[in-house]
N, C-alpha and C positions, 0 to 999 in steps of 0.2 A: 317690624316684628316677625319673626319666621316661625311657624308651628311646629313643633318635633316630628309630627307626623299629619297627615291627612285623612283623618277619620272620615269612614263611609256616611253620608247623608242620604236618607231614604225621602226622596220628594214625592209626596201624597197627591196625586192629581185625582178626583173623583168626577165622574162625567155622567151626565144624562142629558143627551140630546144636544150637544154642545160643538155640532161641525162648524158653527158660523165662526168662532172665533179660535178653535183648537189650535190650528197650524202656528197661529202667532203665539200662543201660550207654550207650545212644545220647542218652538224655534228659540224662545228666550230661555229656557233650560239648555239646550244644546250650545247656545252661546257664552254660558258660565266661564268665568276665568278658572273657576275651583272645579275640577274635574271628576273628584273622587264622590261620585254618586249613583244612586239607581232611582229609576222612577217605578213606582207603584201606580199604576192606571187602573183604576177600579170603575168599569163599565157598569153603571146600576140599570142594565138592560135599556139601552138606548135602542131607539128605532129609526135614527137618522144615520149619516154616513160616518159618525163618529169613529167606529171600530174601524172601518176601511183606511180612514186618515191615519190614525195611529200605527194601523200593521203595516204601511205603505213605508214607514221609517225602517223597518227591520233592524233596529239598533239592538246591540247586545245588552245595553244597560236599560232596555224598556222591559217591563214585566206586566203583561196585560191580564187581567182577570176580569171574567164575566160575571157579575152577580147572578147566585142561583135563585135570587127572587129580587124584585124591586122594594127598596126600603127607604126610609127617609135619610135626609141628608147627613145627619150626624151617625145614625148607625151605619150608614154606608163608609163613613170617614174611619169608623172602628174597625170596620172589617178591613179596609185597605192597611191601616197600622198594623193589624195582625199578620200581614203579609211582609212587612218590613224587615231588614236585617241591619239597618245603619246604626251607628252611636248617636245620631242625632236626625229629628223629624223636620222636613220643611213644607209648608203646603201651598199649592198653586191651584187654583179652580181653572177651570177651561177658557173662562171669560177676561183672564187678568193675564199680567206678565211681569218678568223681573228685569232689571238692570243687569248688566254683564258682571259686575262685581258683587252682586248681593252677597252669594253665599262665600265667597273669599274674605270678604270684609267681617262678615259676621261671626264665622268660625274663628277667627282670632280673638274675640271677646270672650270665648269660654275658657282661655286659659285659668281664669277663676273658679275653683270646683264650685264655688256657691252659687256661681250664676246658671241657673235653671233654664232661663229662656231669653233670647235676644229679638228687638222685633226694630222696627225703623219709620220712618216718615214714608209719605207713598203718594203718588199722583192719582188725581181722580179724572177719568176721562168721561166727559159726559155726551153721551152717543147723541142724544136729542139737540142739543146746543152746537156740537162740534167744538167743543173747547176741553181745556185741560188746567188743572190748577193743582198747587200743591196743597195736602190736606190739612197740615199744620205748620203754623209759622211760630208758636213759641218753642220753648227747649224742652225737649221730651224728657221725661224722669227716667232715672236709673237708680239701682240699689233696693232696699226694701220698700217697696213703692205701694203696698195692698191699698193703704187709704187714699194715696193720691188718684190710684185708677178707679176707686169708688167715687171719688169726687168729679174726676175727668177722665172718662176712660177713653185712651188714645191709640190703641194698638189693633192694627189690620190684621186679619188672617193672612193675605198673601205676604207680609213680612216677616211672619214668626218663624225662627227657627227654636227648636225645642230639646233639651237634653233626653237620652231615651231613660234615663233615671227617674226623670219627673214622673213618667206615666208608669215606671215599674212600680212606685209608691203608692198608687192609688187604685180604686177599684175598677176605674174605666177611665179612658182618655177624655172622650166627650159624653154628655149626658145626651142619649138618644131622645129624650123626651122633648128636647127643644129642637124646632127647626130654623131658628133664627139667632137666637144668644148662645148656642153651643159653644163657640170659641171664647165668649165673653166669661162664661162660667168657668172653663177651663183655664183662661189665663188668671182670673181671680184666685182660682184654688190654687194654682202654681205660684203666684205671689204669696200666699200665705206661708210658703215654707222655703222659698228660693229667693233670690235675687233676679231681677230682670235688668237688662241693659237696652236702653234705646240708641240707635244712632239717628241723627239729626237729617242726613241728606235722604233724599226718595230713594229707596230701594226697590219697589214694585208700583205697579200701575194698575188702580182697580177701576174697572169699567162699570159706569153706572147706566144702566138701560132699565127700559120698562118691564124686563122679566127678571129683575133681581128680587128674589123673595123677600129681602131685607126691606122692601118698600110696602109690606104687608103690614100696616100700623096695627090693625086689629090684634093680630097674631103676636107681633112685637110687643105689644100693651099685656096680652095675657101671660105670656111667657116671662115676662120681668115681674110682673106680680107675683107668680107663682115662686119664682127664684127667691125673690125679696121675703115672702112669707117663710121661705125654709131657711135663710141665711140668718133671720132675725133672732131664731132659736138658739143660735151660737153665740156666747157672749163675747168672744172674739171679735167678731164682726159687728155685732148691737152696739158695743160702747165706741164704735169708731165715729168721727164725725163725717166721715165718707157713707156712713148709712143714711145719714140726714140728706144728704144730697141726692142719694138714689130715690128716696120718698119723693122729695121734691120734682124729680125727673118724671116719676109716676104720675104725680098729681098734673104735671103739665101736660103730659101726653093724654091723660083724661080729659082735661080741658080741651085740647086739640080734638079729640074724636066728638066731643060735644059741638064745638062749633062746624066740624065736616057735616053732623047730623042736624044742622041749624036750631039746636037747643042752646039759645044764647043765655038763658037765664041760668041754665045749669053751668055753663061756661063762666059765668061772672062769679057763680058761688066757688068754683074752683079758684078762680082768680083771686080773690078776698082770702082764700085758704093759703095760697101760697106765701112765702116769705120773700121778702123783697129781693130780688137777683135777676138774674137772667131768664131764669123761665118765666117770671111774672112779666117782666118786659115783653119777652117773646110771644107770650099768651095774649097780653093786652094789644099787641100789635096785629097778630091774628084776628083777634074779634073786631077792631076797628078799621083795619086798612081794606081798601079795596080788593075785591077778589081778584081781578087783573094782576095787581101787583104782588098778590100772594103767590100765585102760581110760579113765578119767578123766584120769589124769596123762599119756598119750601121744597124747592126741586134740587 
């Protein structure tokens, strides 16, 4: 299939002290087989050599912006998007990378005007272990998949390409109240009105390391609870089976926190409150299994 034109893709790269992996991320952009793109590089007042690294490329498609003030990540993402000129937006953080044909394969799937977002499988590179594995083995869903994503969220930010019109129709691309679940919130809101398409093969690599903000479990739980309280007020969401799945995940995360704080009685109370399923089994394992085993299981 050959597209009639090659639309401009704005690649959004937010950076705060990302010098360690930055070159690998940028080189994966330059290696793309799809070449009609611009890079929007938003420097969130880095104090390391990130600016020097990106400026050394001296590339005509690179647009460097230095933030007037340091902000939270999803506010910074919104500022970067405001500088973009493309018909589509893609996202790549400085510690992640893309496979060469990512954009080429994904742009073809937007021939359907009802498709607002395309995503894909991805590799997880575990820095501490020196290993890499494919994130999902199951078939990724496509179509009107809002309820599917509430039940089992499978969208990784570095895999996303989103149509500009998706953001034109909403008040903001990302909810800047969130530090961890901002992309989850954006994708769920997109799935409310648009089709999503998942490609099965990995199209990106997500690097798991000790500085990932997503590993802040307390913040993750607080944000997910806040988000869930809000969406339950909307009958479109509250009547979906997927909302029950989100409630179970929140309960599980609370039980996990009790275990981490050695409040085992409270953890057992949560265990008994959970419906039978994966979260209940995982929490039982976390409560009973030796901690040396859990260190590997939970990373």
